[in-house]
TIDRENMAR-982335 format. One record per residue: residue in one letter; x, y, z of N, C-alpha, C in turn. Coordinates in steps of 0.001 Angstrom, whole numbers, plus 500000, padded with zeros to 6 digits. Example, Ala and Ser with C-alpha at 12.3 -4.5 7.8 and 13.67 -1.06 7.14 Angstrom:
<rs>
A513190494310507800512300495500507800513200496700507800 S512850497750507080513670498940507140512900500030507870 
</rs>
This chain:
<rs>
X500653498816500213499817499660500072500728501492500027 X500493502067498864501078503574499335500239504507500561 X501005505835500435500388506897501527498860506870501219 X498218507085499927497549507264499488496157506261499681 X496868505239499820496173503622500249495437503341501183 X496872503751502307497030503437503470495368504745504234 X495737505950503568494862506530504183493517506181503951 X493241505748502461491745505870502006491332504455503258 X492203503262503253491793502703504009491399502772505696 X492350504211506378491701504408507613490745505229507573 X490263505850506181489186506713506507487835505998506515 X488311504801505422487044503621505237487083503101506961 X487957502943507745487249502515509203487150503283510497 X487619504565510190487530505197510815486916506438510937 X486563506607509626485775508204509358486451508758508731 X486138510187508570487065510936508192487486511824509180 X488994512223508737490070513160509769490036514365509457 X490842514796509928491394516594509996492899516100510281 X493602517427509355495167517075509094495024517190507782 X495990516780507252496570516856505703498212516519505831 X498939516116504636500045515390504412500202513829504866 X501521514024505858501400512647506817500763512642508247 X500103513502508449499935513394510134498153513941510036 X497569512951510460496042513282510645495624512700512075 X494108513338512012493556512928513846492328512608512738 X492216511409514031490422510409513714490073510272514611 X488977509981514971488469509423515820488536508347516405 X488744508068517554489624506722518636488583505844517918 X489352504507517845488523503144517784488218502761518558 X488595502980520274488056502510521262486690503019521776 X485582501928521918484550502557522012483964502806523568 X485178502509524451485018503165525856485864504622526075 X486495504837524880487649506149525458486320507493525036 X486338508113526256485846509082525645485996510032524631 X486688510026524111487038511070522760485951510403521579 X485870509473521874485028507811521047483549508514520974 X483116508609522212481772509219522588481608509636522328 X482255511030522155482200512297521412482480512731519916 X483226511460519459483095512176518336484296513055517892 X485464513034519079486432513965518799487592513341518067 X488569514561517496489441513539516747491008513790517890 X491100512321518416492189512895519105492949511639518987 X493064510748517577493338509550517418494513510214516384 X495843510516516914496825510958515947497263510032515276 X497462509939514006498161509101513169499440509481512005 X500550509009512129501171509401511048501493508282510167 X501119508360508617500725507388507776502438507095507252 X503069507718507787504723507091506504505403506680507823 X505180506867509075505748506398510187505419505274510778 X503800504798510742502728504229511089502694504127512532 X503447505405513329503172505484514982501227506495514970 X500860505506516100499872506159516803499388506213517597 X498535506987518054498057507757519454497259508402520427 X496169508063520780495149508551521123495463509608522542 X495063510735522514495680511442523239494658511271524644 X493458510320524322492541510822525401492808509464526393 X492452508660526095492934506969526781494165506035526091 X495489506907525510496614506415525869496950505207524928 X495843504634524251495852503734523240496891504250522048 X498098503675521635498941504092521031499607502513520347 X500288503001519461501012501603518425502419501881517423 X502832501209517057504347501939516627504393501580514956 X502779501134514763502501500715512806501653500532513032 X501052500836511229500085500525510722499174499497511193 X500208498432510987499124496873511302498927497047512878 X499784497446513571499440497077514796497835498240515134 X497480498945514768496257499609514488494720498956513619 X495372498674512626494452497643511919494259496577512672 X494585495698513661494580494843513871493330495272515478 X493162496522516058493320497204516877491697497160516789 X491275497596514980490492498226514427489391496317513875 X490276495447514275489639494257514003489852494239512315 X490149494709511650490571494617510066491861493899510024 X491236493167508749492460492134508337493068492216507422 X492939493767506313494143493961505107494972494134506431 X496235494250506769497226494619507015498403495112506362 X498793496475506578499294497094505891501085496508505978 X501749495541505203503275494966504849503777496139504525 X504961496580505091505738497266504760507190496316504029 X508133497306503168508754495974502600509662495717503305 X509819495983504776511264495337505587510165494574506417 X509157493892505813508202493326506788507619491749505963 X508375491698504432507939490936503446508599489664504438 X509092489375504519509861488077505286508897487737506412 X507582488377506892507293487960508111505325487690507556 X505564487393506422504464487781505859503494486405506549 X503878485417506480503086484337507163502514484201508631 X503425485378509545503482485371510893502437486456510704 X502329487745509958501261488285510257499908487652509773 X499666486771508663498259486024508171497840485313509350 X498931485008510054498357483987511386498416484795512709 X498294486172512952498134487057513963496661486830514706 X495598486628513475494414487099514514494261485500515394 X494846484663514403494598483168515069495320482909516510 X496552483617516619497042483501517265496371484362518562 X496069485565518432494835486202519310494369485614519638 X493368484757519011492096484199519824492463483025520402 X493933482492520482493749481191521413494785481432522208 X494944483027522838495157483566523787494242483239525588 X495081482303526133494823481738527207493557481239526860 X493274480563525963492330479290525835492284477998526384 X491826477898527918492284476445528170492525475138527381 X491682475643526037491478474174525459492913474138524145 X493897475522524095495038475495523722495978475322524503 X496277476054525662496872475967526245497385474579527278 X498457474242527158498061472415527787498620472860529580 X498112472163529878497926471535531848499282471558532081 X499873472072532674501181471834533502501276470898534817 X501733469609534990501519469038536487502138469888537112 X501976469422538316502511470168539449503839469548540016 X505155470255540341506270469374540888506497469598542059 X507028468623542703507253468617544043508959468825544121 X508942470070545135510407470352545248510907469254546439 X512072468543546554513146467625546493512986467801547957 X512807466245548718512677466365550185514330467272551237 X515038466631550545516126467606550745516637468770550416 X516054469933550383515519471022550423514332471411550932 X515210472722551893513948473366552796514318474918553031 X513015475800552828513014476982552680514403477445553999 X515188478385553518516006479127554161515498480036555516 X514264480541555344513523481449556061513058480738557238 X512789479406557129511895478396558609512932477379559084 X514331477436557990514250476441558282516320476961558918 X516331477876559719517545478218559906518412477602561228 X519562476443560019520694475407560987521774476526560939 X521753477301561992523299477839561976524458476914562067 X524361475626562905525323474673562924525773474465561593 X524480474362560888525035473868559182525702474762558043 X527277473983557637527544475102556894527011475040555844 X526239474388555569525130474052553815524460475260554074 X523746475651555005522979476865555027523399478064555170 X524954478369556012525244479247556175526309479251554462 X526622478771553940527171479041552404526331479272551512 X525158478911552067523784479407551193523252480609550682 X523282481056552320522928482643552720523896483598551949 X525418483041552325526518483756551614526528484003550454 X526198482856549967525980483028548103525587483915547746 X523915483453548141522650484663548002522473485894548453 X523786486628549199524269487738549431525140488242548362 X526243487966547946526842487859547567526474488292546007 X525241487678545212524384487469544127523693488324544401 X523707489736545718522943490522545259521581489982546243 X520955488926546422519654488274546675519674489243548047 X518010489869548096517964490312549456517417489764550487 X517808489752551443516853489281552675515345489006552358 X514699490551552010513282490136551191513074489852550274 X514040489339549057513644488544548169513871486841548512 X514995486514549779514846485409550277513367484855550655 X512866486061551423511903485145552240510493485204550986 X510566486740550565509328486192548837509078485626548405 X510487484850547887510553484018546611510774482371547258 X510662482558548990511014481322549399511877480464549060 X513238480791549119514631480773548771514508479142549357 X514760478095548748515777477326549199516627476874549238 X517512475918550593519054475474550478518852474101550944 X519957473051550455519781471788550261520612471782551567 X520335470500552273520547470433553436521766469094553588 X522037468638552451523131467445552395524041467977551374 X523856469176550475524761469345550013524722471165549771 X525713471454548511526267473016548633525439473548547447 X523964473545547655522958473958546857521912474924547016 X521345476250546184520141476767546537519135475834545830 X517788476442546117516895476186544993515636477463544693 X515383477566543430514721478747543633513222478344543022 X511541477904544034510917478322543447510532478230542301 X509617478340541173508328478919540453507180479078540665 X506354479518540920504847479882541448504213480743540227 X502469479286539910501685479640539303501058481073539697 X499701481441539034498798481915539844498120481692541176 X498146480114541011497552479412542131498171479105543041 X499582479542542861500248479376544272501009477842544119 X500923477135543100501623475780543071503000476065542138 X504009475209542268505429475143541978505158474192540779 X505665474758539243505393473951538458507083474109537689 X507522474620538524509288474547538078510081475392539123 X511298474621539209512168475005540171513228475071539721 X514640475957540359515955476226539547516753475938540699 X518010475011540458518637474434541384520201475332541117 X521066475572541699521849476255541081523320476230542510 X524131475068541918525222474689542683526118475666543060 X526711476224544582527129477243545090528439477029544743 X529299476329544101530482476197544168530998476045542722 X530350475540541588530818475152540961529847475799539744 X528576476580540244527603477147539505526679476394538374 X527154474530538707526344474374537685524667474446537917 X523744473906537373522100474117537583521689473447536599 X520201472855537452519430471932536997517563472514536698 X517344471988536201515949472324535960514825471021536309 X513987470700536984512919469185536401512441469055535006 X512453468019534137512097467957532620510671467929532781 X510711469712532521509220469968532007509242470991531171 X508425471281530421508189472121529146508524473727529795 X509477474274529461509500475284529807508607476263529381 X508767476353527881507686477480526960506175477553527588 X505517476699528104504322476684528817504434477363530617 X505283477758531020505528478311532361506411479679532331 X505382480768533458506074481850533280506561481896534688 X507824481670534915508576481813535893508004482960536955 X507787482280538037507305482945539170506072484197538792 X504871484076538107503915484834537577502806484955538972 X502809484329539472502536484440541335502772486015541163 X504215486494540824504378487293541662504337489117540768 X503437488916539278503417490032538026502454490569538580 X502111491401538294501599492071538349501551493211537209 X500177492765536095499896492924534942499488494162534334 X499728494826535115498899496041534775499523496998534743 X501232496787534835503027497600535128503043496811533742 X504159498072533578505597497203532626506206496253533122 X506219495294532281507007494351532928508879494375532219 X509623493481532823511020493256532721511731492101532290 X511775491749530802512319490438530454513995490609530715 X514107489058531293515831489199531000515865488001531031 X517359487522531158517653486329530513517661485332531788 X518591485314532714518384484338534264517506484893535459 X517315483866536494516739484097537332517361486013538170 X518625485064538396519311485920539371519315487861538656 X519244487404537373519282488829536499517641489260536776 X516504488644537078515453489026537606515159489583539084 X516006489003540356516053489311541095516894490939541080 X518070491136540636518216492058540135517757493405539915 X516971493074538529515846494379537827514816494369538843 X514604493691539612513461494210540473512007493714539943 X511023494304540997509676493979540492509369493940539496 X508406493036538640507621492386538043508833492704536713 X509492491629537088510748490974536249510604489976535979 X510673489114534614510187488100534058511581486964533339 X511915486466534001513256485617533250512822484246532231 X513446484716531020513233483751530164513537482572530302 X514568482262531121515146480834531004515927480822529864 X516880481832529094517709481514528140517039482996527366 X517620482748525998517327484152525044516435483927523963 X515885483326524102514843482972522951513499483224523621 X512314483654522527510622484026522993509662483745521682 X509134482173522150508157482237520431506654482505520264 X506394482212519218504434482375519859503911481536520213 X504791480500520781504344478724521132504515478833522853 X505238480282523263505565479903524782504076481196525436 X503955480529526602502716480575527048502995482751527535 X504524482988527609504608483801528106504214485374527245 X504562484696526103503835485464524713502601486020524977 X501819484984524965500844484518524386500330485703525739 X500740485256527025500099486577528116500556488123528079 X501551488254527220502041489886526911501066490021526091 X500886489229524709499902489688523957498387490284524833 X498431489296525284496396489270526064496685490689526958 X498114491085527553497972492000528630498123493425528224 X498783493228527029499497494876526585499529495609527082 X500858495050528310501875496219528812503164496680528191 X503628497831528138504780497826527671505979496860528789 X506965496474527302508029495747527922509110495983527643 X510018495997528945511677496388528512512436494670528704 X513428494856527584513662493677527420515191494247527891 X516045493270528266517162493737529303517879492387529438 X518560492110527693519405490386528083520375490957527968 X521629489980527775523159490384527896523679490554526382 X524743490991526627525410492186525533525764490907524488 X526014489728524981526189488375524167525078488540523426 X523753488450523666522220488366522918521752488975522425 X522787490455522054521859491280521401520992491340520362 X521481490201519578521049489982518195519692489298518532 X519462488444519179518121487716520089517607488207520600 X518023489178521394517468490621521855516015491309521301 X516749491589520098516376492767518544515445491378517956 X515714490141517651514825489530517363513302489442518048 X513733488992519652512434489141520157511787490364520068 X512273492074520143511686493175520418510633493094518597 X511140492427517663510600492669516231509421491697516688 X509364490788516718508200489955517178507219490583518185 X507628491022518993506149491538520367506310492836519227 X507018494223519020506741494587518106505588494674517287 X505937493824516177505263493331514901503935493067515247 X503355492725517099502343492706517151501694493427517996 X502110494301518369501305495814518408502121496029520063 X502884495670520611503218495753521586504443496907521704 X504498497467522629505305498929523053506422498744523745 X507763497941523094509088497447523366510079498621523652 X510925498504524884511987499109524889513115498583525272 X514337498820524915515281498280524673516246499091525799 X516526497993527019517413498489528149519115497677527317 X519942499013526642521456498605526903522403498039527388 X522690496624527740523469496220528562524818496420528003 X526160496832528352527135496530528039528569496228529126 X528487496517530530529416495916530924529441494573531648 X528579493929531003527798492876531410526299492719532323 X525960491215532305524483491040532782523981491786533958 X522193492011534072521851492386535167522691491905536544 X522589491108536947523582490604538232524209491083538237 X525544491045537354526842492064537678526737493624537884 X526255493832537218526522495133537080525721495857538646 X524660495007538975524295495783540252522665496422540302 X521811496902540969520659497127541007521110498358540632 X521890499528541598522281500706540897521995501091539646 X523138500686539039523527501102537761522504500079536351 X521889499040537389520765498938536378519629499967535959 X518909500878537262518149501167537235518618502709536470 X519596503231536530519744504012535548519667503730534128 X520076502702533618520249501821532567518708501635531827 X518028501293532418516618501128532589515409502349532549 X516041503501533025515707504975532877515995505526531588 X517365504857530909517700505538529420517259504472528425 X516322503801528699515729502507527396514775503545526930 X515441502683525364514617503754524232513702502548523696 X513032503463522458511254502556522216512203501970520898 X511958501132520949512490499692519607511258499802518613 X512469500267517451511267500654516446512002499464515091 X511411499259513911511787498287513028513430499229512515 X513940500052512353515266500927511658516230499705512679 X516288499615513987517239499031514914516881497805514087 X515766496340513695516394495566512413517199496053511881 X516923496665510945517746496973509759519035497147509792 X519341498131510993520502498667511011521479496801511723 X520855496608512412521510495220513043522172494634511598 X520928494105510899521701493318509706522266493854508621 X522311495505508533523849496053507727524429495753508230 X524521496186510019525946495685510422526629494566510173 X525734493318510085526413492048510431526527491683508620 X526282492120507612527041491917506558527864491876506017 
</rs>
């Protein structure tokens, strides 16, 4: 579609606008928006960049695609930079319709924490070196006493290990993470991690979320941080479906060596109409640089746009 065709399509969906050139203001598509009810032109759209924003209800997006999806119109505008994702766009409606559908999302069985692990807060055996070393290790990793209590971190009463359980919305343990204290070996029970959001019990879906690689990174990043348990996110992940459903701003803060993967995740989320911010880490992962420095980097996060993806490809040519 050229600009004239895009404008014509928008008019057919939203009615006549005010404005000229590439900047127009339409009536908001949101039925619950006060400006929509009064037919005021508060939905600003740039038909060249694709950016759109309602100044009343604060609905916004970074592409014409996301606006068309919001209005329920299936004729998406595909830019020349998005041809490679045509199949993905064709499947967007199906993806959205499957979100949180209990018939689609497989049920995950509850796992049992091994008997040799006990919560640190309720089993303080000060005579045990296993307990002492577990506490020392966690404090060295910048895990606060508050987090040790809140996340019910365990220690192994027979070995030098700590265990971090993951709770779903019902308070059930679906996954846990074990880390050796002295050799950093880690392990998980054999479950499908794509179907689990680590510690979703503690996530407030009304607020922005921070996506990190590892669990200790999430602890350091603070409230509303979710570890990917790696550096990938796909449309088959429960986390992706939940983010698409909740439509909250997302801050991506992956390790420096995972920059390309982070941009790929940002593009996936942005192409589905979500607002994504990139937190640029340079001097190490979040847990290494510490809370104070990460908070400053978080304040300096920038909004992802597709030019980041194009620049990244050019730099790697």
